[in-house]
C-alpha positions in Angstrom: 0.0 0.0 0.0 1.3 3.4 -1.0 -0.1 5.2 2.0 2.0 3.1 4.4 5.1 4.1 2.5 4.1 7.8 2.4 3.4 7.9 6.1 6.6 6.0 6.9 8.7 8.4 4.8 6.9 11.3 6.4 7.7 10.1 9.9 11.2 9.3 9.0 11.7 12.7 7.5 10.2 14.3 10.6 12.6 12.4 12.9 15.6 13.2 10.8 14.5 16.9 10.6 14.2 17.1 14.4 17.6 15.5 15.0 19.3 17.7 12.4 17.8 20.9 13.8 20.1 20.6 16.9 23.2 19.9 14.7 22.6 22.2 11.7 19.4 23.9 10.9 20.2 24.1 7.1 20.5 20.3 6.9 17.1 19.9 8.5 15.6 21.9 5.7 17.4 19.8 3.1 16.0 16.6 4.7 12.5 18.0 4.6 12.8 18.9 0.9 14.2 15.5 0.0 11.5 13.7 2.1 8.6 15.6 0.7 10.0 15.2 -2.8 10.1 11.4 -2.3 6.5 11.5 -1.0 5.4 13.5 -4.1 7.1 10.9 -6.4 5.3 8.1 -4.7 2.0 10.0 -5.1 2.6 10.3 -8.9 1.8 6.7 -9.5 -1.6 7.0 -8.0 -2.1 10.3 -9.7 -1.3 8.7 -13.0 -4.1 6.1 -12.5 -6.6 8.9 -11.6 -5.6 10.9 -14.7 -6.1 7.8 -16.9 -9.5 7.2 -15.4 -10.5 10.8 -16.0 -9.2 10.7 -19.6 -11.4 7.7 -20.3 -14.3 9.6 -18.7 -13.8 12.7 -20.8 -14.0 10.6 -23.9 -17.6 9.8 -23.0 -18.6 13.2 -21.5 -18.1 16.8 -22.5 -14.3 17.1 -22.0 -14.1 20.8 -21.4 -15.4 20.7 -17.9 -13.3 17.8 -16.8 -10.2 19.4 -18.3 -10.8 22.6 -16.3 -11.5 20.6 -13.2 -8.3 18.7 -13.6 -6.3 22.0 -14.1 -8.0 23.5 -11.0 -7.2 20.4 -8.9 -3.6 20.5 -10.0 -3.2 24.1 -9.3 -4.8 23.7 -5.8 -2.5 20.8 -5.0 0.7 22.6 -6.2 -0.3 25.8 -4.4 -0.9 24.0 -1.2 2.4 22.2 -1.5 4.3 25.4 -2.1 2.5 27.2 0.7 3.3 24.4 3.1 6.9 24.4 2.1 7.1 28.1 2.6 5.5 27.9 6.1 7.8 25.1 7.0 10.8 27.3 6.3 9.2 30.2 8.3 8.4 32.3 5.2 4.7 33.0 6.0 4.6 36.2 4.0 5.7 34.4 0.8 3.3 31.6 1.7 0.3 33.9 2.0 1.2 35.6 -1.4 1.4 32.2 -3.1 -1.9 31.2 -1.6 -3.5 34.4 -2.8 -2.1 34.0 -6.3 -3.4 30.4 -6.4 -6.9 31.5 -5.4 -6.9 34.2 -8.1 -5.9 31.7 -10.8 -8.6 29.2 -9.6 -11.2 31.9 -9.8 -10.1 32.9 -13.3 -10.3 29.2 -14.4 -13.7 28.8 -12.9 -15.3 31.8 -14.7 -16.0 29.9 -17.9 -17.5 27.0 -16.0 -19.8 29.3 -14.0 -20.7 31.2 -17.1 -21.8 28.2 -19.1 -23.6 26.7 -16.1 -25.6 29.9 -15.6 -26.2 30.0 -19.4 -27.7 26.5 -19.2 -29.8 27.3 -16.3 -31.3 30.4 -18.0 -32.2 28.3 -21.0 -34.0 25.8 -18.8 -36.0 28.6 -17.2 
């Protein structure tokens, strides 16, 4: 199971980070970056399966909405990862700006979906 590996690597990274903070704080940051990168790489296999499923689904449905939803999900995940990394390094100001930028991009991507949904609703009424 992938989640067991992910949790194990997360805890191992946590322990290494705590131990290295006493010795050299910079090494602790490097350990966190390496550990979270490994976790991301392990997650990509599962993400690949999800994307393949959604690609098959888009062939049967109107693909525009699914494509936008996939983009939005990817942006949300990447933004959250970047924000967490900034917060872990103590850069909360940068984290808040990345978070704000991610929200703006998500709103911009959602406008066509909202617009076409409202258009469809007005046609029904």
